[in-house]
N, C-alpha and C positions, 0 to 999 in steps of 0.2 A: 530446292530442297534447301538451300541457304534459307529462305524465309522461316521453313519451321523450325532451322534451326535458330532464329534470330526467334523467334517468336518464347520457345520456347527457353533460353535464356533469360528472359525479358521479362518473360512470367515470373521464372525462379527471383530474380533479385526482387521482386516486386514483391515474390512471398516473403521473401526472407525479409524487404523488412518492415511487411507490418508485422513480422513475429517478436522484431525488434525494437519497433513501436508498443507495443505488446508489454514487451518484457517490464521497459521500463517505466508506462503509466503501472504493472502489475507494483514495481520496488515504491516507488515514490510510492505508492496506495499502503505500503505495507510502513514504511517512513514513519509516517503519519502515523497510522493506528496505532503503533507503536512506542508514536510521542504523545500522544494521547489516553496510552494509557499510564506511562507518568506521572503523565497532569495529575491522572484521575487520580490516582495511586497515592500519592504528595498531598493531595490537596484532604484527601482520605484519611492517613496516616494525621494533617493538620489538623482536621476536623474531633479525629479520636482524642488526640491529647488535652487539645482545650475545652471537651465534650466531656471532660472524664466525668462530673459529677453532676453535671446538668439537665442531664436524661431519667425517667421517670420511668421506667414500666409501665403499660396498664396494667 
């Protein structure tokens, strides 16, 4: 009986650790995506301001 209880508790903590690790990974991914989006927006705004008269549509 004690072995089964120990196995259950160990399994619970292992699964909890996996979910925490995944949560951290997803949070880091989201942070990077946000930073990339901000950089792209800034670059797009800079390009739009500098190329206002230089673009001729076909």
